[in-house]
N, C-alpha and C positions, 0 to 999 in steps of 0.2 A: 504494500500500500504506500502511496506517495502522499506526503503532507507538505503543505506550503507554510513557510515561516517568513517573517519580515526580512528583507535584504540586509546583509551585513551583520546579522545577530548571531549566527551559528558559530560556536566554538566548542570544542570538546569540554564537557563538564558543565556547560551552561544549560539551565532550564528555561525554555521559552514558552510563555502562555500563547495559546492558539486563539485565533479570532472566532467569532460566532459561526461564520461559514464553515471553517474547518472543524469546529467542535460538532456542528450539526452533521457534517459529512461522516465523522467518526461514529456518531450515534447510529446513523442510518446503516453504516457498514458493520455495526455490532462489533466495533473494535474493543479490545480488552486492555486494561492496564498492564504494563510490562511488555506489550507487543512491540516488536521491532518494525520500524517503518523507514522508508527512504525519505530524505529531506531535499526540498528544492526551494529556491527563492526567486527564480527568474533572472538572477544576476550571477550565474555561474556555479552556484552551490551544488556539490555532489556530496550529500551527507547521509548519516544514519543516526537514528535516535530511538529512545524507548518512551512509550506513551505512559502518561499518568493522568488521573482524573480526580477532581474534587467537586462533588455535586454534579453540575452539568458543565463545568469548565474543564477543558482538557489542556494539557501542556505536554511538552516533549523534552526529554533530557538528551542533549546531543552527545553522542559517543564518538562520532567521526565527522570530520568536516574538511573538505578540500574544494578548491575553486578550479573549475575547468576553464581552459583558455577560450576566449570568445571566438566565434566562427567568423569567416570573412563577411564583411559588412554588405548587406543588401537592403536598400531602402526602397519602399513603394510609396510614391507620392501620387495620390489619387483624388480626382475631383470629388467634392463633398456631396455625393448623391444621397439617395434615400438612406436614412439612418439604420433601418433594420437590415438592409442589404450590406451596409458598411459593417455592422456588427458581425455578420457572417464572414465577410472578407477578413476582418481582424482575427477571428477564430482560426480560419484556415491558414492565414499567414503565419500565425504562431506555430501551427503544426508543421509548416514547411520550412521553418528556420529563418524567417525574415527578421532582420535586425531592428528595423524602424518603419513605422507607418506614419505618413504625413498627409492629413486631409488638405486638399487644395481648393481654395475659393476661386471659382472661375465665373466668366460671364453667364454661362448657362446654368449655374447652380444658384445664383443669387435669388431667383424667383421661385425656387422649389420649396413648397411648404414643408415637406417631410425631410428636408435635407439635414445632414449632420450639422450640429452646432457646438460651440465650445462647451456648453453645459453637459454634453454627452460624453466628453473625453474620459471622465472618471469611469463611467460604465464600460467604455471600450477597453480601457486599461485592465479592468477587472476581468472582462471576458477573455482578453489575451492571456492573462495570467492563468486563468482556469484551463484554457486550452494548452498552455505550456505544461501545466501539471498533468493533464490527461495524456499528453504525448510522451511524457517522461523527459522532455528536453531540459537542458540545464540553463539555457538562456532564453528569455522571452523578448518579444519585440517592445521597443519603446514607442509609446503612442504620443505624438506631438499635438499641440494645439493647431487648429486650422491656420493655414498661411495663405496670404493673397498670392495669386498666380505670378504677377509681375515681380513681387519681392522674392519669391522662391527661385525662379529661374535666373535671377540676377546674382544670386549668392554663389560664390565660388565653391566648387565641390571637387574632391579628388576622385580619380578613377573614371569609369565609363558612365556616360550620361545617355540614357536611352529615352526616346520619345516614342511611345506606342502609336503606330501609324500604319494603316494598311498599305501605304505606298512604299514602306521601307523594306529592307532585306532581313532575312533571318539573322538575329544577332549572334555574334561570336562572343563567348564568355572568356574574358581575359582575366589575368591576375589582378588583384586589388578590389577596391570598392566598386559597387554597381548601384546606380540610382535609376529607377524606372519611373517615368512621368506618364500618367494614364489619365485620359480625359473623362469627363462625366458622361451621363446619358446624352447622346447626340454628339459627343466628342468636343474637342477644342474648336473655337471659332478660327476662321482663316487668319485674322491678325494674331491670335494667341499662338497658333502653330508657327507662323512666320517668326514671331518674336523668340520662340523657344529655339528654333533652328539657328537664328542669328546669334543666340546666346551660347551656342555650342552643343545643343542637344541633337543627337543623331536619330533620325527616324528608323524604327525597327518594326518588323512584322511579327505578330504573335499567332499567325495562322491565316487561312484563306477566308474565313468568315468574319462578319461583324460581331464583336463580342460586347456584352454588357461590361460595365466598369469593373464589377467584382470578379467576373470571369477572366477578364484581361489581366487583372492583378495576380490572380492565382496561376494563370498560364505562365506569366513571367517568372513568378517565384519557383514554379515547378521546373521550368527550363533551366534556370540558373542552378537550382539544387542538383538536378541530374548531371549537368555538365561539370559542376564542381566535384560531385561525388565520383566521377570517373577518374579524377586526378588523385584521389586518396587511396 
């Protein structure tokens, strides 16, 4: 069984109180005091601990704690479409080993009533952490606050800069960081696309069909993950 603990708290011999969600999960799973569990914190922790309970409050005593090195950075920057579909995107991104998800405010998302907003970021982060736990991954994705399109593309970034675009070629996965910029429903406007290319973003194709924003994001993450996996 995997248990989530707060980042940076786990050291051998330390007892960590578990939050309400983790305590509820342990009750549902009929966990027992003294049971050995794996520990994760979404920030590299690879740990082991022993459960304890007092009333309805659970805690874990850490017996082993190590930090796994972070994976190569993959950032998905995605137009702030429908928040429920964005939640699904974040969950799958965590399972696929994405490092960072950045919601992007674009011309076509400004009038969408159901769009993702800054108030939803905390819920996104929690969903990402839960998916990290479920998958057994050591690192979870960082969920950033929504960024304006023009501001995001103008910021200098290391590594490969991909612009998801049907007119592009199949992307080659090179060493180093990768950032994928994905438009909202309906895609980027012509001025936005031109501005991104002028700022150094390379159009890449994620397949022959038109993809919804969440499908395009997962296609990009899966492609990068597979290609990187072939090198290990």
